[in-house]
C-alpha positions in Angstrom: -11.4 73.5 -42.3 -10.0 70.5 -40.6 -7.3 70.2 -43.7 -6.1 73.5 -42.6 -6.2 72.7 -39.2 -4.2 69.9 -39.6 -1.3 71.7 -41.5 -1.2 74.4 -38.8 -0.5 71.5 -36.3 2.0 70.2 -38.6 3.8 73.5 -38.7 3.3 73.8 -34.9 5.0 70.1 -34.3 7.8 71.0 -36.8 8.5 74.4 -34.6 8.5 72.3 -31.4 10.9 70.0 -33.0 13.3 72.7 -33.9 13.2 74.4 -30.6 14.1 71.2 -29.2 16.9 70.6 -31.4 18.5 73.9 -30.4 17.4 74.5 -27.0 16.6 71.0 -25.2 13.6 69.5 -23.6 10.2 70.7 -24.8 7.5 71.4 -22.4 4.8 68.7 -22.5 1.6 69.8 -24.6 -2.0 68.7 -24.9 -3.5 67.5 -28.2 -7.0 67.0 -28.8 -8.9 64.6 -30.8 -12.4 64.9 -32.3 -14.0 63.1 -35.1 -17.2 65.0 -35.0 -18.0 68.2 -37.0 -19.4 69.9 -34.1 -16.5 71.1 -32.7 -13.0 71.4 -33.5 -9.8 69.5 -32.3 -6.3 69.1 -33.5 -6.9 65.7 -34.9 -9.9 63.5 -36.1 -8.1 60.3 -35.2 -6.2 59.0 -32.2 -3.9 57.7 -33.9 -2.9 60.7 -36.1 -2.6 62.5 -32.6 -0.4 59.8 -31.4 2.0 60.1 -34.5 2.3 63.7 -34.4 2.7 64.1 -30.6 6.3 64.3 -28.7 6.8 61.9 -25.5 5.2 63.0 -22.8 2.5 64.9 -24.7 -1.1 64.5 -23.5 -3.7 63.5 -25.9 -7.2 64.4 -25.0 -10.0 62.6 -26.8 -13.6 64.2 -27.0 -16.7 62.1 -27.0 -17.3 59.8 -30.1 -16.8 56.6 -31.4 -13.4 55.9 -32.8 -13.1 53.0 -35.4 -9.3 52.6 -35.5 -6.4 50.3 -34.3 -3.7 52.3 -32.3 -0.2 51.8 -32.1 1.4 53.9 -29.2 5.5 53.7 -29.3 6.1 56.7 -27.3 5.5 58.0 -23.8 2.1 59.6 -24.0 -1.0 60.2 -21.6 -4.3 59.5 -23.9 -7.4 60.6 -21.9 -11.3 60.9 -22.6 -12.2 64.6 -22.3 -15.5 63.3 -20.7 -13.7 60.8 -18.2 -16.6 58.1 -18.9 -16.0 55.1 -21.0 -20.0 55.3 -21.8 -19.2 58.3 -24.6 -15.7 57.7 -25.6 -15.4 54.5 -27.4 -12.7 53.1 -29.2 -14.0 50.3 -31.7 -11.4 47.9 -33.3 -11.2 48.5 -37.4 -9.6 45.4 -37.6 -10.8 42.8 -35.1 -7.6 40.5 -35.8 -5.5 43.3 -34.4 -5.1 44.7 -30.9 -7.2 47.9 -30.3 -4.2 49.6 -28.5 -0.8 48.1 -29.1 1.8 49.8 -26.5 5.3 49.6 -27.3 6.6 52.6 -24.9 7.1 52.9 -21.2 4.9 55.5 -19.4 2.0 55.3 -21.2 -1.2 56.1 -19.7 -4.7 55.2 -20.9 -7.7 56.2 -19.0 -11.8 56.7 -19.4 -12.2 54.8 -22.8 -14.7 51.8 -23.8 -12.5 49.5 -25.8 -13.9 46.8 -27.6 -14.1 44.6 -31.0 -10.7 42.7 -31.2 -12.4 39.5 -31.4 -9.4 37.8 -32.3 -6.7 40.0 -30.6 -6.4 42.1 -27.3 -8.2 45.5 -26.3 -4.9 46.7 -24.9 -1.6 44.7 -25.6 1.6 45.7 -23.7 5.0 44.4 -25.3 7.7 44.6 -23.0 7.0 48.2 -21.2 7.2 49.5 -17.7 5.5 52.1 -15.8 2.2 52.2 -17.9 -1.3 52.9 -16.3 -4.4 52.0 -17.6 -7.3 53.2 -15.4 -11.0 53.5 -15.5 -11.5 51.9 -19.0 -14.4 49.3 -19.9 -13.0 46.5 -22.0 -15.5 44.2 -23.8 -15.8 41.5 -26.7 -11.8 41.3 -27.0 -10.3 38.1 -27.1 -8.3 39.2 -24.4 -9.3 42.3 -22.5 -5.8 43.6 -21.1 -2.6 41.7 -22.1 0.9 42.2 -20.7 3.6 40.4 -22.5 7.2 40.0 -23.1 8.5 40.9 -19.5 6.4 44.3 -19.0 6.8 45.3 -15.2 6.0 48.0 -12.8 2.6 48.7 -14.8 -0.6 49.4 -13.2 -4.0 48.4 -14.0 -6.5 50.3 -12.0 -10.8 50.3 -12.0 -11.1 48.8 -15.1 -14.1 46.9 -16.1 -13.9 43.8 -18.2 -16.2 41.6 -19.6 -17.1 39.2 -22.5 -13.6 38.3 -23.2 -11.9 34.7 -23.8 -9.4 36.1 -21.1 -10.0 39.0 -18.9 -6.4 40.0 -17.9 -3.2 38.1 -19.1 0.2 38.5 -17.8 2.8 36.4 -19.9 6.6 36.5 -18.7 5.3 39.9 -16.8 6.7 40.8 -13.1 5.9 43.4 -10.5 2.6 44.5 -12.1 -0.4 45.9 -9.9 -3.8 44.9 -10.8 -6.2 47.0 -8.6 -10.0 47.7 -8.0 -10.7 46.1 -11.7 -13.8 44.1 -12.1 -13.5 41.1 -14.5 -16.8 38.9 -15.3 -18.4 36.6 -17.9 -14.9 35.5 -19.2 -13.7 32.1 -19.9 -10.5 33.0 -17.9 -10.9 36.3 -15.7 -7.2 36.7 -14.9 -4.4 34.5 -16.1 -0.6 34.6 -15.1 1.8 32.7 -17.3 5.4 32.6 -15.8 4.6 35.8 -14.1 6.1 36.3 -10.8 5.9 38.9 -8.1 2.8 40.8 -9.1 0.1 42.4 -6.6 -4.0 41.4 -7.4 -5.7 43.7 -4.9 -9.2 44.7 -4.4 -10.3 43.2 -7.7 -14.0 41.5 -8.2 -13.6 38.5 -10.2 -17.1 37.0 -10.9 -19.2 34.9 -13.1 -16.4 33.8 -15.4 -15.5 30.0 -16.3 -12.5 30.3 -14.3 -11.7 33.1 -12.0 -8.0 33.7 -11.2 -5.1 31.1 -12.8 -1.4 31.2 -11.8 0.5 29.0 -14.5 3.9 27.8 -14.7 6.6 30.0 -12.8 4.0 32.5 -11.5 5.4 32.4 -7.9 5.6 34.9 -4.9 2.6 36.8 -6.1 0.3 38.6 -3.7 -3.3 38.2 -3.6 -5.3 40.1 -1.2 -8.6 41.8 -0.5 -10.1 40.6 -3.7 -13.8 39.3 -4.4 -13.8 35.7 -6.1 -17.1 34.5 -6.5 -19.7 33.0 -8.8 -17.2 31.5 -11.1 -18.5 28.5 -12.9 -15.5 26.0 -12.6 -13.2 27.1 -9.8 -12.2 30.5 -8.2 -8.6 30.1 -8.0 -6.6 27.4 -10.2 -3.1 26.8 -9.4 -0.8 25.0 -11.8 2.4 24.3 -10.3 3.2 27.7 -8.7 4.7 28.2 -5.0 5.2 30.7 -2.4 2.1 32.8 -3.4 0.6 34.9 -0.5 -3.2 34.5 -0.8 -4.9 36.3 2.1 -8.1 38.6 2.9 -9.8 37.5 0.1 -13.6 36.6 -0.3 -13.9 33.0 -2.1 -17.5 32.2 -3.1 -17.5 29.4 -6.2 -18.8 26.0 -6.1 -15.0 25.3 -6.4 -12.8 27.6 -4.6 -9.4 26.0 -5.3 -8.0 23.5 -7.8 -4.3 22.5 -7.7 -1.7 20.3 -8.9 0.6 21.5 -6.6 2.3 19.6 -3.5 0.4 21.0 -0.5 2.2 23.4 1.7 4.2 25.4 -0.6 1.6 28.2 -1.1 0.9 30.6 2.0 -3.0 31.2 2.7 -2.9 33.8 5.6 -0.9 36.5 7.5 -0.2 36.9 11.0 -3.3 37.9 12.9 -3.0 41.6 13.1 -5.3 44.7 13.6 -7.4 45.8 10.6 -10.7 45.9 8.8 -10.7 42.6 7.1 -12.9 41.7 3.7 -15.6 40.7 5.8 -15.7 43.8 7.9 -13.9 42.3 10.8 -11.2 43.8 12.9 -8.7 41.4 12.2 -6.6 40.4 9.3 -5.7 36.7 8.8 -6.6 34.4 6.4 -9.3 34.4 3.8 -13.4 34.0 3.7 -14.5 30.6 2.5 -18.0 29.9 1.1 -20.0 28.5 -1.7 -23.2 29.7 -3.5 -25.5 27.6 -1.6 -24.7 29.7 1.7 -22.0 26.9 3.1 -19.4 28.8 5.2 -15.9 27.0 5.6 -14.5 25.4 7.7 -17.9 24.1 8.5 -18.8 23.7 12.0 -16.0 25.8 13.3 -16.6 28.3 15.8 -15.4 31.9 16.7 -15.7 31.7 20.7 -13.9 34.9 21.2 -15.7 36.8 18.4 -12.8 38.2 16.9 -14.4 37.6 13.1 -11.7 34.8 12.8 -12.6 31.0 13.2 -10.9 29.0 15.8 -10.0 26.1 13.6 -7.9 26.1 10.8 -9.0 25.1 6.9 -7.7 22.3 5.0 -9.3 24.2 1.9 -11.4 21.7 0.3 -9.3 19.0 1.3 -6.5 20.0 -1.0 -3.7 20.0 1.9 -3.5 24.1 1.7 -4.1 25.2 5.1 -5.6 28.5 6.1 -4.7 28.9 9.6 -6.9 31.9 10.3 -10.0 31.7 8.1 -12.2 34.7 8.2 -15.7 34.6 9.6 -18.0 35.9 6.7 -20.9 37.5 8.5 -21.4 39.4 11.8 -23.4 36.5 13.7 -25.9 37.4 16.3 -25.1 36.3 19.8 -28.1 35.2 21.7 -28.1 34.6 25.4 -30.0 31.8 27.7 -30.5 31.8 31.3 -33.1 30.3 33.4 -31.7 32.1 36.5 -33.8 35.3 37.3 -31.0 37.3 38.6 -29.3 37.0 35.4 -30.8 38.9 32.2 -30.8 37.2 29.1 -32.6 37.0 25.8 -34.4 33.6 26.6 -34.8 31.2 29.5 -34.9 28.1 27.2 -32.3 26.5 24.9 -34.9 25.4 22.5 -36.9 29.0 22.2 -33.3 30.6 21.5 -32.5 28.1 18.8 -36.1 28.9 17.2 -35.3 32.4 17.0 -31.6 32.2 15.5 -30.4 32.3 12.2 -27.7 30.6 10.4 -24.2 31.7 11.7 -25.7 32.7 15.1 -24.4 31.8 18.5 -26.6 30.6 21.2 -24.6 31.2 24.4 -26.3 29.3 27.5 -25.5 30.7 31.0 -24.6 28.1 33.9 -27.7 26.4 35.2 -29.7 23.1 34.8 -32.1 23.2 31.6 -34.7 20.6 31.4 -35.8 20.3 27.8 -35.3 18.3 24.9 -33.6 20.6 21.9 -34.2 20.2 18.4 -31.7 21.9 15.9 -32.6 22.2 12.4 -30.6 25.5 11.6 -27.3 25.2 9.6 -24.3 26.7 11.1 -25.5 27.5 14.3 -23.5 27.4 17.4 -24.9 26.4 20.9 -22.1 26.8 23.6 -22.1 27.2 27.3 -20.9 30.6 28.6 -18.5 29.1 31.1 -17.5 26.3 28.8 -17.7 23.9 31.6 -20.0 20.8 31.5 -20.2 21.0 35.2 -22.1 23.9 35.6 -24.3 24.0 32.5 -26.4 21.1 32.1 -29.2 19.8 30.1 -31.6 17.3 31.3 -33.6 15.4 28.6 -37.4 15.4 30.3 -38.7 12.8 27.6 -37.1 9.6 27.7 -38.6 8.8 24.1 -36.6 11.6 22.3 -33.1 12.7 22.0 -31.5 15.0 24.4 -30.0 17.1 21.2 -31.4 16.1 17.8 -29.5 17.7 15.0 -30.7 17.6 11.6 -28.7 20.5 9.9 -25.3 20.9 8.7 -22.6 23.0 10.3 -24.0 22.8 13.9 -21.8 23.3 17.0 -22.7 21.8 20.5 -20.1 22.8 23.2 -19.4 22.7 27.0 -22.6 20.9 28.2 -23.2 18.2 30.9 -26.0 16.3 29.1 -28.4 13.8 31.3 -31.4 11.8 31.4 -32.9 8.3 31.3 -33.4 7.9 27.9 -34.9 4.9 25.9 -32.7 2.3 24.1 -33.4 3.8 20.7 -32.4 7.4 21.7 -29.4 9.6 22.5 -27.7 12.2 24.3 -26.6 13.8 21.1 -28.2 12.6 17.7 -26.8 13.8 14.5 -28.9 12.6 11.5 -27.9 13.1 7.7 -25.5 15.9 8.5 -22.1 17.2 7.5 -19.7 19.4 9.2 -20.7 19.5 12.8 -18.5 19.9 16.0 -19.5 18.2 19.2 -16.8 19.3 21.7 -16.1 19.0 25.2 -19.4 18.1 26.3 -20.0 15.5 29.2 -23.0 12.6 29.0 -24.5 10.7 31.4 -21.9 11.0 33.9 -23.2 10.1 37.4 -23.3 13.5 39.3 -25.5 12.4 42.5 -28.6 14.8 43.3 -29.6 17.5 41.3 -32.0 20.2 41.5 -34.8 20.8 39.1 -36.3 24.3 38.3 -39.0 23.4 40.5 -36.9 23.0 43.7 -37.1 19.2 43.8 -34.5 16.5 43.7 -33.4 14.9 40.3 -31.4 11.7 40.8 -28.3 11.4 38.5 -27.4 8.4 36.6 -25.7 5.5 37.9 -23.4 3.2 35.8 -24.9 1.8 32.7 -28.2 3.5 33.6 -29.1 4.2 30.0 -30.0 1.8 27.6 -29.5 4.1 24.6 -26.6 5.8 23.1 -24.7 8.9 24.2 -23.4 10.7 21.0 -24.8 9.0 17.8 -24.4 9.9 14.2 -26.5 8.2 11.5 -25.8 8.9 7.7 -23.6 12.1 8.7 -19.9 12.9 7.3 -17.2 15.1 7.9 -18.3 15.8 11.8 -16.0 16.3 14.4 -16.5 15.0 17.9 -13.7 16.1 20.2 -12.8 16.0 24.1 -16.1 14.6 24.8 -16.6 12.2 27.8 -19.3 9.8 27.5 -20.3 7.1 30.1 -23.0 4.8 31.3 -24.6 4.1 28.1 -25.3 0.9 26.1 -23.1 2.6 23.4 -21.2 5.7 24.4 -20.2 6.9 20.8 -22.0 5.2 17.7 -21.3 6.0 14.0 -23.7 4.0 11.8 -23.3 4.4 7.8 -21.3 7.5 8.7 -17.9 8.4 6.8 -15.1 10.7 7.1 -15.7 12.2 10.8 -13.0 12.9 13.2 -13.3 11.4 16.6 -10.2 13.4 18.7 -9.6 12.9 22.3 -12.9 11.7 23.7 -13.0 9.6 26.8 -15.8 6.7 26.7 -16.4 4.4 29.7 -19.1 2.3 31.6 -21.0 1.2 28.4 -21.6 -2.0 26.7 -19.7 -0.3 23.7 -17.3 2.4 24.2 -17.1 3.2 20.4 -18.9 1.5 17.8 -18.3 2.2 14.1 -21.0 0.3 12.2 -21.3 0.1 8.0 -19.0 3.2 8.1 -15.8 4.3 6.1 -12.7 6.6 6.2 -13.6 7.5 9.7 -10.5 8.9 11.9 -10.3 8.0 15.6 -7.5 9.6 17.2 -6.1 9.9 20.9 -9.4 8.7 22.4 -9.6 6.5 25.6 -12.1 3.7 26.1 -12.1 2.1 29.5 -14.4 -0.1 31.6 -16.9 -1.1 28.7 -17.7 -4.6 27.6 -15.8 -3.6 24.1 -13.6 -0.5 24.1 -13.7 0.3 20.4 -15.6 -1.8 17.8 -15.7 -1.8 14.4 -18.2 -3.8 12.7 -18.7 -4.1 8.4 -16.4 -1.1 8.3 -13.4 -0.5 6.3 -10.5 2.3 5.8 -10.8 3.6 9.3 -8.0 4.6 11.2 -7.5 4.2 15.0 -4.7 5.6 16.4 -2.8 7.0 19.3 -5.7 5.8 21.7 -6.0 3.7 24.7 -8.3 1.0 25.3 -7.9 -0.6 28.8 -10.1 -2.6 31.5 -12.7 -3.5 29.0 -13.9 -6.9 30.0 -14.6 -8.6 26.6 -12.1 -6.9 24.2 -10.1 -3.5 24.0 -10.3 -3.0 20.1 -12.6 -5.3 18.3 -12.9 -5.7 14.0 -15.6 -7.8 13.0 -16.3 -8.1 9.2 -14.1 -5.3 8.5 -11.3 -4.5 6.2 -8.7 -2.1 5.2 -8.3 -0.2 8.3 -5.4 1.1 10.1 -4.7 0.4 14.0 -1.5 2.2 14.8 0.2 3.8 18.0 -2.5 2.3 20.3 -2.1 0.9 23.7 -4.8 -1.9 24.9 -4.4 -3.5 28.2 -5.9 -5.1 31.2 -9.0 -6.8 29.4 -10.4 -10.0 30.8 -10.4 -11.7 27.3 -8.5 -9.8 24.6 -6.7 -6.6 23.9 -7.0 -6.4 20.2 -9.2 -8.8 18.1 -10.0 -9.0 14.0 -12.7 -11.6 13.3 -13.3 -12.4 9.7 -11.5 -9.1 8.8 -8.8 -8.7 6.1 -6.5 -6.2 4.9 -5.9 -4.6 7.9 -2.6 -2.8 9.2 -1.8 -3.0 12.7 1.3 -1.1 13.6 3.1 -0.1 16.7 0.6 -1.0 19.2 1.2 -2.3 22.9 -0.7 -4.9 24.1 -0.4 -6.2 27.8 -1.8 -7.8 30.7 -4.8 -9.6 29.2 -5.7 -13.1 28.4 -4.8 -12.6 24.6 -2.6 -9.5 23.2 -3.7 -9.6 19.6 -5.6 -12.2 18.3 -6.8 -12.7 14.6 -9.5 -15.2 14.2 -11.8 -16.8 11.6 -10.4 -16.2 8.3 -8.9 -12.9 9.3 -6.5 -12.9 6.3 -3.8 -10.6 4.7 -3.5 -8.6 7.6 0.3 -6.5 8.3 1.2 -6.9 11.9 4.2 -4.6 12.2 6.3 -3.3 15.2 3.8 -4.3 17.7 4.4 -5.2 21.4 2.6 -8.0 23.3 3.8 -8.8 27.0 2.5 -10.1 29.9 -0.6 -12.0 28.3 -1.6 -15.5 28.3 -1.0 -15.4 24.5 0.9 -12.3 23.0 -0.1 -12.6 19.4 -2.4 -15.3 18.1 -3.6 -16.3 14.8 -6.4 -18.9 14.6 -7.7 -20.2 11.2 -6.2 -17.0 9.4 -3.8 -17.2 6.4 -1.7 -15.1 4.7 -0.7 -12.6 6.9 2.4 -11.0 7.8 3.9 -10.3 10.9 6.9 -8.1 10.8 9.2 -6.7 13.5 6.8 -7.4 16.5 7.9 -8.0 20.0 6.5 -10.8 22.4 7.7 -11.1 25.8 6.8 -12.3 29.2 3.7 -13.9 28.1 2.7 -17.0 30.4 1.9 -19.2 27.7 3.0 -18.4 24.1 4.3 -15.4 22.9 3.4 -16.0 19.3 1.0 -18.6 18.1 -0.4 -19.7 14.7 -3.4 -22.2 15.3 -5.0 -24.1 12.3 -3.3 -21.0 10.1 -1.4 -21.4 6.8 0.8 -19.4 4.6 1.6 -16.7 6.8 5.0 -15.0 6.9 6.7 -14.1 10.1 10.0 -12.0 9.8 12.3 -10.1 12.3 10.0 -10.8 15.2 11.5 -11.3 18.7 10.0 -13.3 21.3 11.1 -14.0 24.7 10.4 -14.8 28.4 7.2 -17.1 27.5 6.6 -20.7 27.8 6.5 -21.2 24.1 8.1 -18.1 22.3 6.8 -18.9 18.7 4.1 -21.9 18.3 2.5 -23.5 15.1 -0.2 -26.0 15.6 -1.5 -27.8 12.9 -0.2 -24.8 11.0 1.3 -25.4 7.3 3.0 -23.5 4.6 4.5 -20.7 6.6 7.6 -19.3 6.5 9.5 -17.6 9.4 12.7 -15.8 8.6 15.1 -14.0 10.7 13.1 -14.1 13.8 14.6 -14.3 17.3 13.1 -16.6 20.0 15.0 -16.7 23.6 14.6 -17.3 27.3 11.7 -19.4 27.1 10.9 -23.1 27.7 10.5 -23.5 24.0 11.8 -21.1 21.3 9.9 -22.7 18.5 7.6 -25.5 19.1 5.8 -26.9 15.5 3.0 -29.8 16.5 -0.1 -31.5 15.6 0.7 -31.8 11.7 2.6 -28.6 11.2 3.7 -29.4 7.8 5.6 -27.6 5.0 6.6 -24.8 7.3 10.3 -22.9 6.4 12.1 -21.6 9.4 15.2 -19.8 8.3 17.8 -17.2 9.7 16.3 -17.0 13.2 18.1 -16.8 16.3 17.0 -19.2 19.0 19.1 -19.1 22.2 18.9 -19.6 26.0 15.7 -21.5 25.9 14.9 -24.9 27.5 14.7 -26.4 24.0 15.3 -24.3 21.1 13.2 -25.7 18.3 10.9 -28.5 19.0 9.1 -30.6 16.4 6.2 -32.9 17.4 4.3 -35.0 14.9 5.1 -32.5 12.1 6.5 -33.3 8.8 8.0 -31.6 5.6 9.4 -28.5 7.3 12.7 -26.9 6.2 14.8 -25.5 8.9 17.7 -23.8 7.4 20.2 -21.0 8.3 19.2 -20.8 11.8 21.4 -20.1 15.0 20.3 -22.5 17.9 22.7 -22.1 20.9 23.0 -21.9 24.8 19.6 -23.5 25.2 19.6 -25.3 28.7 18.4 -28.9 27.3 18.2 -29.4 23.5 19.1 -27.4 20.6 16.9 -29.1 18.2 14.4 -31.9 19.1 12.3 -33.9 16.7 9.4 -36.0 18.4 7.5 -38.1 16.0 8.2 -36.2 13.4 9.6 -37.4 9.8 10.5 -36.0 6.3 11.9 -32.7 7.5 14.9 -31.1 6.1 17.5 -29.6 8.5 20.3 -27.8 7.0 23.2 -25.0 7.1 22.3 -24.3 10.9 24.5 -23.6 13.6 23.7 -25.5 16.8 26.4 -25.0 19.6 26.9 -24.6 23.3 23.4 -26.5 24.2 23.7 -28.0 27.6 22.4 -31.7 27.0 22.3 -32.3 23.3 22.6 -30.3 20.0 19.9 -32.6 18.2 17.5 -35.1 20.0 15.7 -37.2 17.9 12.5 -39.2 19.4 10.8 -42.0 17.1 11.5 -39.5 14.1 12.4 -40.9 10.7 13.3 -40.2 7.0 14.7 -36.6 7.8 17.6 -35.0 6.1 20.0 -33.3 8.4 23.1 -31.9 6.6 25.6 -29.0 6.4 24.9 -28.1 9.8 27.6 -27.0 12.3 27.1 -28.9 15.6 29.4 -27.8 18.7 28.1 -29.4 21.7 29.1 -31.3 24.6 26.8 -34.2 23.1 25.9 -33.5 19.7 23.0 -36.2 18.8 20.6 -38.2 21.0 18.4 -41.2 19.5 15.7 -42.7 21.2 13.2 -44.9 19.8 12.9 -45.9 16.3 14.7 -43.6 14.2 15.2 -45.1 10.9 15.7 -43.7 7.5 17.3 -40.4 8.4 20.0 -39.3 5.8 22.8 -37.3 7.6 24.3 -36.0 4.5 23.7 -35.2 0.7 25.9 -36.6 -1.9 29.3 -34.8 -2.4 28.7 -31.9 -4.6 30.5 -28.6 -5.1 29.7 -25.6 -2.8 30.7 -23.8 0.3 30.1 -25.6 3.1 29.3 -24.5 6.8 32.7 -24.4 7.8 33.9 -22.6 4.5 35.4 -25.4 2.6 34.5 -26.1 -0.9 32.3 -29.2 -0.7 28.9 -30.4 0.6 28.5 -33.4 2.0 27.4 -34.1 5.8 28.0 -32.0 8.8 30.6 -30.7 11.0 30.7 -32.1 14.1 32.9 -30.3 16.8 32.7 -30.2 20.7 33.8 -27.6 23.0 36.8 -29.6 23.9 38.0 -29.7 20.3 37.6 -33.5 20.2 34.7 -33.8 18.2 34.5 -36.3 15.3 35.0 -33.3 12.5 37.9 -32.1 14.5 40.1 -35.2 15.3 39.5 -37.3 11.8 41.9 -36.8 9.0 41.3 -35.1 5.6 43.9 -36.6 3.6 43.0 -35.2 0.2 42.1 -31.9 1.2 38.4 -31.6 0.2 36.8 -30.8 3.2 35.5 -34.3 3.7 36.8 -36.7 6.9 38.0 -40.0 5.2 36.1 -42.0 7.6 32.4 -42.0 8.2 30.8 -41.3 11.3 28.3 -43.8 13.0 25.8 -42.1 15.0 24.1 -45.4 16.3 20.9 -46.8 15.9 21.5 -47.0 12.0 22.1 -43.3 11.6 25.3 -42.5 9.8 27.0 -39.5 8.3 28.9 -40.7 5.4 30.4 -37.4 4.6 31.2 -35.8 7.6 32.9 -32.3 7.2 36.5 -31.8 8.3 38.3 -29.0 9.4 39.5 -27.2 12.8 37.0 -24.9 13.5 
């Protein structure tokens, strides 16, 4: 019977072909397939039907299991009759070949279970367009659906793919749509390789090893409204792709994003707009970010206006990718608190509201004075004042032996409260213990407010300066928290971080405490734009490393503005510290720190490096109107570069008992001594400028083996002064217009002074007072009086042996010095050089046994 039926179909197809040849296009026909003997059909195999069909025909496959590998070279619609993949199954006859190979455009496959290609694909596209793969179940294939070789404009809709090496693969394919598919239990859920401008929408990619990967030139794709969750290694993996738009997706994986891409090249949100988002909120924006443990990101961020979008941007897992409008996953409950009988609320105390809340809820507190101590051990809870103002919503601790707020859960927010109470020395206004991702913002702690009215109608006295021996805000063993825009005063320590790392302190004001901000045994914290005033110590880092203190102000602190003690590898930049009785910035036994572009003024010491503070870098700092501008004491191997020290009453820059430091390109002016070395050896001072001071450079008290070169020294009383110092090298400096001496050596021996320009100094160019065995050669001296010698000045050498080399006035031999005068009657200007070698024929007797045997010649 089947053989007769096939023969009839063959004749039928031949007739259709004949009609097509003579009459043009033939109307599409439906061809049936059934491999069961129960009911008749045109063909018993799908491949036979495909072979016999004309383009645009429809092949309807009745329920059954079809064991075959099918190649489709023409535009056809292949549909299961029942529409159910559960009863219409195509099983690969050869597991090393694709189950369905599509070689033609406009092919449609719908309603099948396709499986068994364990070394090939369930459905494989080869450079085709306009195909539709819909409502199929693909499992146990090496690849579920594979679009290859510039396949474009195809639609993959509502397919269920599982247990494959790769669920859906796109290679060199563009402008395809993947919508409403479910991909699970694969090594790679969806993989795009060099495939741009595709759209992935409303897909669920879950429980794979890797969820979605975009590789190579897979640029400008759109991923929206997908659920990407519970993938073992990563939700979305980006390998060098850019320009992709990823928004309104739900991410919930142990690791949501992994990338080898420079941050910022993909877009993670659209402009906020009306529309139901993937979390059920009323606005579209970015994505939902969570993890399987229930954590919601950004941790501790709030949704104050309840628009379903967090108020803080999210740096996605620290990758540098920013979702500026992260979505809030759950519709949290707002629990209200008021102790005013005229204002209805859910609860009358904050603690009762906290105890009744669930993670993600908001406790909204209406204005009033709340006398209680509050403990929060519920994650992702926001406790906020309804007014946002600490002045009218105040919490006063009842028990001084407890913290006013004690937080032991991650992701907690406390915002907009005035916090008061006479607490003990071990307790705090807000205490975070062992937590992450909390936000403490816009609170005022322990400010003096005068008379308070408690709930019973009795007066409660406000705090006075330093009335609290405890802490304002304290963090112990806590990381990745944000303290922002808080005002804390009148405490022993206004803000304390102990064993707490990677926290952010931003725009806080701390005052009237023993310590404004104290960072103790903590790493990698960022302190930005804070203000510390009228404390004993403004900002204090103790045994803490790799922290950043930037753009902050520390003023009127009695002992020090910023103080580092046993702390290394920190950065202090763009801060202003001033008006301290003692020191603006001090480092004690602290090494490897970077101090850049800080301004320090109106204090005894501007910047002080003390007690083995070694290997620090000071760059572009400004120290003025202090007693000592920049001061190093017993500190070695530091670099001072491009700093400015001016109008300091004693020293601009001072090195005291310090060795092997480098000072270059610094400017010091209008000080008593611009740059001082006291018992300081083996330092290198190059290209510095010292001017308008009593002393430009002063080396004294056995400051030996230093090098001073390339510096500009002018308009001082004495330009360079060496006192009881030897074996120093002064080379290539310009020393001019000083009112007394250009260079003065007092009781200083064995120094070398060469290739310097010393001119226009009012009294003498070089003054030697009881100084012996110095070597002075190849200098240009042009002063009314070039040399003054007093006391025993023996053994000084005023020239080297004649040798080839360009000398200081441009001639071809080195020897002694060029002796000039402003009236052009100096020795070198008036004595002949008959052989033209650039050396005067006569020797120059300087007196007291000092002779330049090879004075340079010329008319310069």
